[in-house]
N, C-alpha and C positions, 0 to 999 in steps of 0.2 A: 423101618418104622411101622408099628401097627396102627390100625385105623383110629383107635382112641387117642393115641399120641399125636397123630396128625390133627385130629379135631381140636385137641387142647391147644396145639400151636396156632391154629387158625383163629380160634376164639381169643387167645392171648394176643395175637397180632391185631385183631380187630379192636380189642379193648384198649391197647396202647395207642393206636391211631385215634380212636374216639376221644380218649383222655387228652391226648397232645393237641388235637384240633380244638377241642372245647376249652382247654386252658388258654390257648393262644387267642381265641376269640374273646374270652373273658378278660384276659390281661392286656389286650391290645388297646390301641388309642382310636380305632376307627369309629367308635361310637361317639367320640368327643369332638367338639368344634376345634378348629385350628387356632382361632384367636383365644387369648387368655383373658380372663376377667378376675376381678377381685370379689371376694365374698366376705362380709363382716358379720359376726354374730357371737353367740355364746355356745360353748360346748355343752350339749345335752347328754351325750353318751360317747364313751370311748371303747372300741373293741380292738384289742391288739393281736388277736389270733389271725391264722391264715384263712384263705390264701393271701389276704393282705389286710392290714389294719384299716379301720374305717372310724370316722367321726360323724356323729349326728350333730349338726349345727343349727341352732335356732336363730333366725334373723328377725329383725324388727318389722320388716315390711313384707317378707315373703315366706314366712313359716319355716319348716324344717328342711334341711338339705342333707343328703348323704355325701360325705366327702371321703373318697378313696385315697389311700396313701399308697406307697410302693409295697413290694412284698416285705415280709417281716425283717429280713436281713438288710435290705436296702433302707427301709424306714429307720432301723437301728443305726446304720452308718451315718444317717443325717443327724444323729444325736437324739432323735425322738424315741424315747423308751418308756416303759412303765414308770409312771410317776412324773413325767415331763409336763403333764397337764392334768387337770381334773375337771370334772363336771362343774359348770358355772364359770369357768375361765373365759375371758374375752379372747377371740381368735380372729385373725386375718388370714384368708386362704387365697393364694394365687394359683390359678389353675385353669383347666379347660372343662367347660360345662358340657352336658349332654346336648347332642344335636336335636334331641326331641324337646320342643319348647315346653311341654307339660311335664317333663321329668326333671325333678330337682335333685340332680346328681352331678358331681364334679370330681374330676381326677386332679389331685393337688400336685403342684410342682414345688411349692414352697408354702410352709405355714409359719405364722408368727404368733407366739403365745407369750404374754407378759414381756414384750420387747425382746424375746429370744427367738431368733430365726432358725428354722429347720428346712434346709434345701433338700427335698426328697428326690427330685430329678434336676440337678443343677445344670445339666446339659440341655435341658428343655426350657429353661427360664428365658422368656423373651423380654428383652429390655428395649424400651422405645425412648 
């Protein structure tokens, strides 16, 4: 192997490791609290693209929250697809909020829109 080929392989390997660890950190749960809470509000914005769909939810007491769903395929498997909800719909989110008290961000395990339930992460839903 010549020098340029070796350099490309090294750069490629570094890129793969960087992307993999960045994706793992982004998609993990370590940033979220272990306890689940419920968030009630109105959908202000829906983004269905990758790396995972998100909802901006306006609450009566606490302003806007960013709600992260599962990756696009997982979210689709829950039944939540384009057209399942729209801006202005009331929503109840069960999920794990950010460990940072000043960050209004939540990872949803279940969302309920118009009495229709979408279990994004059914295996993570805590029932008490």
